[in-house]
C-alpha positions in Angstrom: 99.3 -80.7 286.4 99.8 -81.6 290.6 99.3 -79.7 293.4 102.6 -79.6 294.1 104.4 -78.3 290.6 101.7 -74.8 290.0 103.9 -74.0 287.2 103.0 -74.1 283.5 103.1 -77.9 282.1 105.6 -79.1 279.6 102.9 -78.7 276.7 102.3 -75.1 278.0 105.6 -74.0 277.7 106.5 -75.4 274.5 103.4 -73.8 273.3 104.9 -70.2 274.9 108.2 -71.2 273.1 106.7 -71.1 269.6 105.0 -68.1 270.0 107.8 -66.3 271.2 109.3 -67.7 268.2 106.5 -66.6 265.9 106.3 -63.0 267.3 110.6 -62.8 266.7 110.3 -64.2 262.9 107.4 -61.4 262.4 109.4 -58.6 264.1 112.3 -59.5 261.9 110.1 -59.6 258.9 108.9 -56.0 259.5 112.2 -54.7 260.3 113.6 -56.1 256.9 110.5 -54.7 255.2 110.8 -51.3 256.9 114.8 -51.3 256.2 113.7 -52.1 252.0 111.5 -49.4 252.1 113.9 -46.7 253.2 116.3 -48.2 251.1 114.0 -47.9 247.8 113.0 -44.3 248.9 116.7 -43.6 249.3 117.3 -44.5 245.7 114.4 -42.5 244.5 116.0 -39.6 246.2 119.0 -40.3 244.8 118.0 -40.4 241.1 115.3 -37.8 241.8 118.4 -35.4 242.7 120.5 -36.2 239.3 
């Protein structure tokens, strides 16, 4: 990195972008799992009330 450009290097930017993508994917997986668990509980409740 040169003294004129104190920002992130291209390699650092790429690593940050990759990490952000990992975090988004992890959040999506957690959200999907929570939704599936809620749907399963709703199904159990519906069967139980029959």
